[in-house]
Backbone as CSV, one residue per row, in Angstrom:
resi,resn,N_x,N_y,N_z,CA_x,CA_y,CA_z,C_x,C_y,C_z
1,MET,34.379,139.404,-32.789,33.373,138.375,-32.915,33.337,137.941,-34.371
2,GLY,33.397,136.628,-34.583,33.355,136.092,-35.938,31.941,136.041,-36.482
3,GLY,31.831,135.743,-37.761,30.535,135.710,-38.426,29.586,134.668,-37.849
4,GLU,30.109,133.484,-37.526,29.263,132.424,-36.956,28.724,132.833,-35.591
5,GLN,29.598,133.399,-34.774,29.178,133.834,-33.441,28.179,134.994,-33.540
6,ALA,28.400,135.901,-34.477,27.478,137.023,-34.664,26.098,136.517,-35.093
7,ALA,26.068,135.525,-35.981,24.793,134.947,-36.419,24.088,134.264,-35.257
8,ASP,24.833,133.499,-34.452,24.250,132.841,-33.271,23.667,133.870,-32.312
9,THR,24.396,134.953,-32.089,23.947,136.000,-31.166,22.692,136.691,-31.691
10,ALA,22.655,136.976,-32.981,21.493,137.642,-33.570,20.249,136.765,-33.465
11,VAL,20.382,135.495,-33.765,19.238,134.584,-33.692,18.802,134.396,-32.237
12,ALA,19.752,134.315,-31.322,19.406,134.195,-29.902,18.654,135.430,-29.410
13,SER,19.054,136.604,-29.877,18.359,137.838,-29.497,16.927,137.838,-30.014
14,LEU,16.745,137.398,-31.258,15.392,137.307,-31.816,14.546,136.313,-31.026
15,ARG,15.138,135.192,-30.662,14.423,134.178,-29.884,13.993,134.754,-28.534
16,THR,14.874,135.500,-27.890,14.557,136.120,-26.605,13.429,137.126,-26.751
17,GLU,13.519,137.980,-27.749,12.500,139.013,-27.939,11.142,138.427,-28.293
18,THR,11.109,137.375,-29.111,9.813,136.770,-29.430,9.212,136.111,-28.197
19,GLY,10.059,135.643,-27.283,9.547,135.098,-26.029,8.962,136.170,-25.131
20,ARG,9.575,137.323,-25.124,9.091,138.443,-24.304,7.824,139.061,-24.880
21,ALA,7.764,139.143,-26.194,6.646,139.824,-26.863,5.755,138.784,-27.538
22,ARG,5.173,137.926,-26.751,4.390,136.805,-27.290,3.204,137.234,-28.139
23,HIS,2.681,138.428,-27.939,1.496,138.866,-28.667,1.823,139.845,-29.799
24,ASP,3.111,140.001,-30.108,3.530,140.911,-31.181,3.552,140.147,-32.508
25,LYS,2.430,140.204,-33.236,2.297,139.442,-34.472,3.339,139.849,-35.509
26,GLU,3.612,141.137,-35.617,4.589,141.606,-36.606,5.976,141.018,-36.327
27,LEU,6.378,140.992,-35.069,7.676,140.414,-34.707,7.694,138.917,-35.011
28,HIS,6.649,138.210,-34.612,6.596,136.766,-34.853,6.581,136.451,-36.347
29,ASP,5.869,137.266,-37.123,5.866,137.067,-38.579,7.249,137.307,-39.174
30,SER,7.960,138.307,-38.654,9.289,138.611,-39.193,10.296,137.512,-38.866
31,VAL,10.072,136.772,-37.797,10.944,135.643,-37.460,10.472,134.390,-38.192
32,GLY,9.176,134.293,-38.425,8.633,133.115,-39.092,9.097,132.962,-40.518
33,GLU,9.254,134.076,-41.221,9.660,133.996,-42.622,11.047,133.368,-42.793
34,PRO,12.086,133.850,-42.091,13.386,133.177,-42.272,13.372,131.742,-41.754
35,SER,12.481,131.444,-40.814,12.379,130.070,-40.316,11.923,129.120,-41.410
36,THR,11.103,129.607,-42.332,10.611,128.752,-43.408,11.536,128.735,-44.612
37,ARG,12.416,129.728,-44.721,13.254,129.845,-45.925,14.718,129.478,-45.720
38,SER,15.155,129.369,-44.470,16.583,129.170,-44.229,16.833,128.018,-43.259
39,ASP,17.469,126.978,-43.768,17.841,125.861,-42.895,18.810,126.324,-41.814
40,ASP,19.729,127.221,-42.185,20.712,127.726,-41.227,20.025,128.475,-40.082
41,PHE,19.086,129.354,-40.422,18.356,130.101,-39.391,17.575,129.149,-38.497
42,ARG,16.876,128.212,-39.108,16.063,127.246,-38.361,16.934,126.425,-37.413
43,THR,18.097,126.012,-37.884,19.014,125.231,-37.047,19.517,126.064,-35.872
44,ARG,19.911,127.300,-36.144,20.392,128.179,-35.072,19.284,128.471,-34.064
45,ARG,18.063,128.700,-34.563,16.944,129.040,-33.683,16.601,127.879,-32.749
46,SER,16.672,126.673,-33.242,16.299,125.522,-32.416,17.457,124.996,-31.566
47,ALA,18.664,125.479,-31.811,19.837,124.955,-31.110,19.770,125.125,-29.596
48,HIS,19.148,126.181,-29.124,19.119,126.428,-27.682,17.690,126.541,-27.171
49,HIS,16.759,126.002,-27.906,15.353,126.156,-27.557,14.941,125.134,-26.495
50,GLY,14.742,125.609,-25.271,14.193,124.773,-24.224,15.083,123.649,-23.745
51,THR,16.375,123.816,-23.828,17.256,122.751,-23.372,17.842,123.101,-22.017
52,GLY,18.174,122.085,-21.268,18.851,122.299,-19.990,17.901,122.559,-18.841
53,THR,18.485,122.671,-17.670,17.741,122.925,-16.449,18.365,124.106,-15.746
54,LYS,17.537,124.963,-15.210,18.033,126.090,-14.431,17.628,125.882,-12.984
55,ARG,18.532,126.169,-12.086,18.247,126.056,-10.668,18.348,127.445,-10.053
56,PHE,17.337,127.801,-9.291,17.309,129.091,-8.627,17.264,128.862,-7.127
57,ASP,18.145,129.508,-6.418,18.134,129.478,-4.958,17.779,130.867,-4.474
58,HIS,16.724,130.939,-3.666,16.287,132.223,-3.145,15.797,132.014,-1.719
59,PRO,16.179,132.900,-0.804,15.790,132.692,0.590,14.283,132.724,0.819
60,ALA,13.516,133.324,-0.073,12.059,133.380,0.110,11.365,132.094,-0.343
61,VAL,12.104,131.213,-0.989,11.525,129.967,-1.489,12.185,128.803,-0.768
62,VAL,11.334,128.011,-0.147,11.855,126.837,0.565,11.232,125.603,-0.074
63,ILE,12.067,124.690,-0.493,11.587,123.450,-1.108,11.850,122.336,-0.114
64,SER,10.774,121.681,0.310,10.966,120.600,1.261,11.395,119.338,0.518
65,PRO,12.180,118.515,1.166,12.679,117.307,0.512,11.539,116.337,0.209
66,SER,11.727,115.546,-0.832,10.719,114.528,-1.195,10.692,113.447,-0.125
67,PRO,9.509,112.881,0.123,9.410,111.812,1.145,10.091,110.538,0.712
């Protein structure tokens, strides 16, 4: 794994963990500091934030067609 990919993976892991631990102030503060000091970190963090659509198919969920 190259340095760029390792940085992307590390930032993605932090993004995932802050999403899971929404009430962990210490974790959020530790991510907030590099967000304010590093353009590179900020760019990597926002690169995959809330983009795209996920589709889930599950037999217990039935979606009726729109009229």
